[in-house]
C-alpha positions in Angstrom: 0.0 0.0 0.0 1.4 3.4 -1.0 0.9 6.2 1.4 -0.7 9.3 -0.1 1.4 12.4 0.2 -0.3 15.5 1.5 0.7 18.6 -0.5 -0.6 22.2 -0.3 0.1 24.8 -2.9 -0.5 28.5 -2.1 -0.3 30.4 -5.4 -2.7 32.8 -7.0 -2.1 31.7 -10.6 0.1 28.6 -10.9 -0.6 24.9 -10.5 1.5 21.8 -10.6 2.3 21.0 -14.2 2.5 17.3 -13.7 -1.1 17.2 -12.3 0.0 15.8 -8.9 -2.6 15.7 -6.2 -2.6 18.8 -4.1 -4.9 21.1 -2.2 -4.6 24.6 -3.7 -5.2 28.0 -2.1 -5.4 31.1 -4.3 -5.3 33.7 -1.5 -3.7 34.1 1.8 -7.0 33.6 3.6 -7.6 30.3 1.8 -4.0 29.3 2.6 -4.6 30.0 6.3 -7.9 28.0 6.2 -6.0 25.0 4.6 -3.3 25.1 7.2 -5.9 25.0 9.9 -7.2 21.7 8.4 -3.7 20.3 9.0 -3.1 21.5 12.5 -2.1 18.5 14.5 -1.6 16.4 11.4 1.2 15.8 8.8 1.8 17.9 5.7 4.5 16.5 3.5 5.0 19.6 1.3 3.9 23.2 1.5 4.6 25.2 -1.6 4.5 29.0 -1.2 4.4 31.9 -3.6 5.1 35.4 -2.2 2.8 37.7 -4.2 -0.8 36.5 -4.4 -2.4 39.2 -6.5 -3.3 42.8 -5.7 -2.2 43.6 -2.2 -2.4 40.0 -1.0 0.9 38.3 0.0 1.8 35.1 1.7 2.5 36.8 5.1 -0.7 35.9 6.8 0.2 32.2 6.2 3.7 32.8 7.5 2.3 34.4 10.6 0.2 31.3 11.3 3.3 29.1 11.0 5.4 31.5 13.2 2.7 31.7 15.9 2.5 27.9 16.0 6.2 27.5 16.4 6.4 30.3 19.0 3.7 28.5 21.0 6.0 25.4 20.8 3.5 23.6 18.6 4.9 24.0 15.1 3.1 22.4 12.2 4.5 19.0 11.1 5.7 19.8 7.6 8.2 17.7 5.8 9.5 20.6 3.6 8.3 24.1 2.7 9.2 25.0 -0.9 9.2 28.7 -1.7 8.8 28.9 -5.5 8.2 32.7 -5.7 9.7 34.7 -8.5 10.1 37.6 -6.0 13.7 37.0 -4.8 13.6 39.4 -1.9 10.2 38.0 -0.7 11.4 34.4 -1.1 14.6 35.2 0.9 12.6 36.8 3.8 10.1 33.9 3.9 13.0 31.4 4.1 14.8 33.4 6.8 11.7 33.7 9.0 10.6 30.1 8.7 14.2 28.6 9.2 14.4 30.7 12.3 11.4 28.8 13.7 12.9 25.4 12.7 11.0 24.7 9.5 12.8 22.9 6.7 12.7 25.3 3.8 13.9 24.9 0.2 13.9 28.0 -2.0 13.1 27.0 -5.6 12.5 30.2 -7.7 11.4 29.4 -11.2 10.7 25.8 -10.3 9.6 23.7 -13.2 7.1 21.9 -11.0 4.7 24.8 -11.0 3.5 26.8 -14.0 0.6 28.6 -15.7 -1.6 25.8 -17.1 -3.9 27.9 -19.2 -2.8 31.4 -19.9 0.1 33.4 -18.4 -0.9 36.6 -16.6 
C-alpha cells in the first residue's frame, strides 16, 4: 500500500504542471484555512508563492506558521518549498521560517509549477 502524500500549494495563478494531487489555495485567507485543516496532522509539502495578486501576499500564512512555532506547537511539515519569482520576498520567507525550525527549500522558477492555461 502506497501512502498518499499531503501537499498544499498557495499560489494565485500557478498549479503543478504534472497534475499531482494537491490542495490549492489562491489567496492568503484560503491558505490559512487550509493550514488550519492540517493543525495536529502531517503535511508532506507546503509550496508558497510570495505575491498572491493585488495587495495580497503570503505573510498571513507565514504568521500562522510563526505563531504555532512560538507556542512550541509547530506544524508538522516535511518541507516548505518557496517557489516565488520575487527573490527578496522568497529570501525573507526562508529566513523567517528557518528561524522557527521549519525545513525550507527556495526554488524560484521551479519547473514543478506553471501557468496551465494562460500566463498573466
